[in-house]
N, C-alpha and C positions, 0 to 999 in steps of 0.2 A: 793723366789720371786714370787709374785702373779701377775697374768695377769688380767688386767682390761678390761672388754668388754664395750665399749661405745655404746651409742644409735645409732650412725652412723654405727657402725659395725653390729648391729642387723638389721638395715634397709637394708644395703647392702647384708647381708646374706639372708634375706627374699626375696629381689628382685631377687637374683641369683637363689634361690630355685624356685620361681614362673616362672622365665625364663626357668629353666630346665624342670619343669612340662609342660609348654606350648610347649616346643620343643618336649617333649616325646609324648604328645597328637597329635602334628602335624605330627610326624613321623608315628604314628599309623593310622592317618586319611588318609594320602596321598595314601597308597596302596589301601585302600577300595574305595576311590573316583575314583582312576584310574581304578580299577576293574569294578565297577558299571558303570563308564563312558563308558568304552569299550562295555559293554553289552548294554547300552542304545543306543549308536551309532550304534551297529550292529542291534538292534531291529528296529530302525527307517530306517536304510539302507535297511532292508528287507521289511518293511511295506509301507514306503512312496511312492516309485516309482510305485508299483502296484495300490495304491490308487489314485495316480495322473492320471495314464493311465485309470483306471476305471471311474473316474470323467469326463475325456475328452470324453470317448466313450459314457457315458450316456448323456452328454450334446449334442453331435452330434446326437445321437439317438433321443433325445427329439426334436431337431430342425427339423430333417428330417420327423418326424411323427406328426408335429403340424397341418398339413393340415387336414381338415375334411374328405377329400377323401382318406386319407392314409389307406392302407390295413392292416398295422400292428399297434398295440397299442403302444403308447408312454410310457416311464417309469412312468410318472405321472398318466396315465390312468390305468396302471397295478397296481400301488399302491392303487388307489381309488377303483378298482373293485376286487382286490384279496388280500387285506391286511390281511384278516382273515387267509388265508393260510400261510402267512409269520409270523404273530404274534402268531398264535395258531396252531402249527404243530401237536399237539397230542389230538385234540378234537375227540370225538366219538358221532355222532348224529344218528347212525343207522348202520346196517350190512355193507352197502356199502358207507356210508357217514362218512369217516374217514379223519383225518388230514394227511398231507403229511409225517409227521414223522413216523406214523404207517405204511404207505405204503412203505416207504423206508426200514423200519425194516423188513417188510415181504419179500421184494426183497432181502435184505441182508441175510436172513435165507437161501434162495435158493442158493445164491452165496456161502455162507459158506460151504454148503454141496457139491455142484458141484466142487468148486475150491479146497476144501480139498481133495476130491477123486482124482482130476486131479493132485494135488501136489504130493501125495504119488505115484500114478501110473506113473506119468511123470518122477519123480526122479529115480525110480527103472528101468523103461524102458530105460531111458537115460544112466544109468550106464551100462546096458547090451550092448546097442549100442556102447557106448564109449569104452568098454573093448574088444569087439569082432569085428574083421574085417569082419567076415562072416555076423554077425548080422547087421553091418552098411551097407554092400553092399546089403543085402536083404531087409532091412526095411527103409533105408533112402529115396530111391525113392518113396516109398509108403507114407511116412510122408510128403514129399514135395508136393505130389499131394493132400492129404487129408487136409492139412493145408490151402489150397487156397479155400476150399469150404466155402461159406458164412454161418454164423450161422443159418439163417432162412431156408436154404436149408435142414438142418437136422431135422427141426421141424415136417414135415409130416411123416418122417420115425419113429421118436420117438413117435408120437401120435399113429401110427399104431402098434408099438411094446408094448407100456405101457398102452394104452387105458385110460390115465388120464393126465391132464394138468400139475399137480405138478411134477411127476417124469420125464415127457417129458421136462419141462423147466430145470430141474437139468441135464438131459442128454445133452441138448444143451450147457449148461455152461461147462460141463465136456469136451465134444468133441471139443469145441472151444478153451479152455484155455490149453489143455494138450500139444499141439504141441510146443509152444515156450519153455515150461519146458523141454520136452524131448530133443529138439535140443540143447538148451544151456547146459543142464547137460552133454550130450554126448560130446560137445566141451570141457567142463571143464575137463572131465575125460581123454580125449585124450591129453590134455595139461598138465597133471601131469608131473613134471620134472622127468627125468630118474634117477636122484640121489635119489629121494624118493623111487622109485621102487627098486633100488639097496639096499637101507637101509632095506626095508621090506624083501628083499630076504636074506640079511645077518642075520637079526633078526628072520628069519623063521616065519613070521606072517602068520596065517591062513587067509582064505578068509574073515571071519567075522572081524578079527582085522584089516586087510588091508582096509576093507570098512569103518570102523569107525575112524581109526586113521590116515589113509593116504588119502584115496579117497575123503571122504566127506569134510574134512577141506581144501584140495587143490582145489576142484571144487566148494566150497561154493560161491565164488563171481559170478561164472557163473550161478549157480543154482538160486541165488536170482535175478539175472538179468532176467532169464526166469520167475521167480515167479512174478516179477513186471509187465512184459508184460502180463502174464497170468491173473493177477487179473484185469487189465484194460479191457482185452477182455471178462472176465467173466461179468463185469458190463455192458459192451455194449451188450452182448448176452442176459442177463436177461431182459433188457429193451425192446429189440426187440421182444423177445419171448412172454413177457407178453402182448404186444399189440394184439397178436393173440389168446393167450390162455385164457385171461380174468383173473378174480380174483380181489384181492385188491392191487396188486403191483403198483409200480410207472409207469410202462409201460402201463398198462391198463388204469390208470388215464389219461394219455396223450391222448390215443386213444378215451376215453369217452369224454374228454373235446373237442376234435376236432369234434366229432359227434354232440356235443351240442353247437358248435360255441363259446366256451369260450377260446379265444386266450390268454387273460391275465393269466388264470390258467396254460396254457401250458408253458408260459415263466417262471412262478414261479417254475413249476416242473422241467424245464430244469436247473434252478439254483440249485435246490436240487440235481439233478443228477450230475452236474459238481462238486459241493462241496464234495459230497459223494465219487465220483471217486478220487478226489484229496486226500482226507483223507485216502482212502484205499491204494493208492500208497505210501503216506508218512509212513503209518504204516508198510507196507512190507519193505520199504527202511530202516526204523529205526531198524527193527528186523535184516535186513541184515547187517547193520553197527555193531550191537552188536555181531552177530554171526561170522562175518569175521574180526572183530577188525579194520574196516576201509579199508580192502583190496579191490581192484577194479579188475574187469575182464579186462585182457589185450587184 
């Protein structure tokens, strides 16, 4: 017995196959659309509110500074008089005539050295203070006193000791940023669960193994909290120190612009400083998330 396939059967089969293919593609597209849609919504949720607030603040600023007798420049005046600093951050027109991008990089070099030294010394000193009750009782009051000294108060001492502005600025960064690193590291070490210490005792870990396998992972959220505070203080310290020590850093540029009555240039430099400080904080925070796998200091 032979089966005859009619034209209608072929059409129905083709329609069913097309429908199956369409459903397959639809099923493959829906997760991608939902995934990218969530990312797009998260992106706009993070970007739109700050942009709206910024637009409102700029509008109010423009209205308040429209009067010819206004002591501060309006945003439109800043753009008209200092747009070269905004659009061309890496120009070089002379030894002291540099774009703000180069000046920020010069300041960041000093911050990298001073903050790097403070990070290493602060973590090691914090471990000692956190592990030893005698060290905590002897050093903690001293730390609490020294951390309240303003950054610029250290500058005359560093200039007298180093006889040069470059190492003096690095020392100011170091001595300003080390205290939150020490204190937070010590708190993290003291908060290591006793169960972890018991396991280390059972496994008979030596001091080096206990430091790398138990202490650092457990105290890492606290350490990175101190590092975030420290990097912010480092950036504040270098800007303040450069106003007095000179050079080509961003701090000296602000002081020189003030002496030359270039207020629009100062506002542009402040924007550079704020954005750079924000980026530094985000970098340290991102490294902390990777190192601690999202754990937070309690």
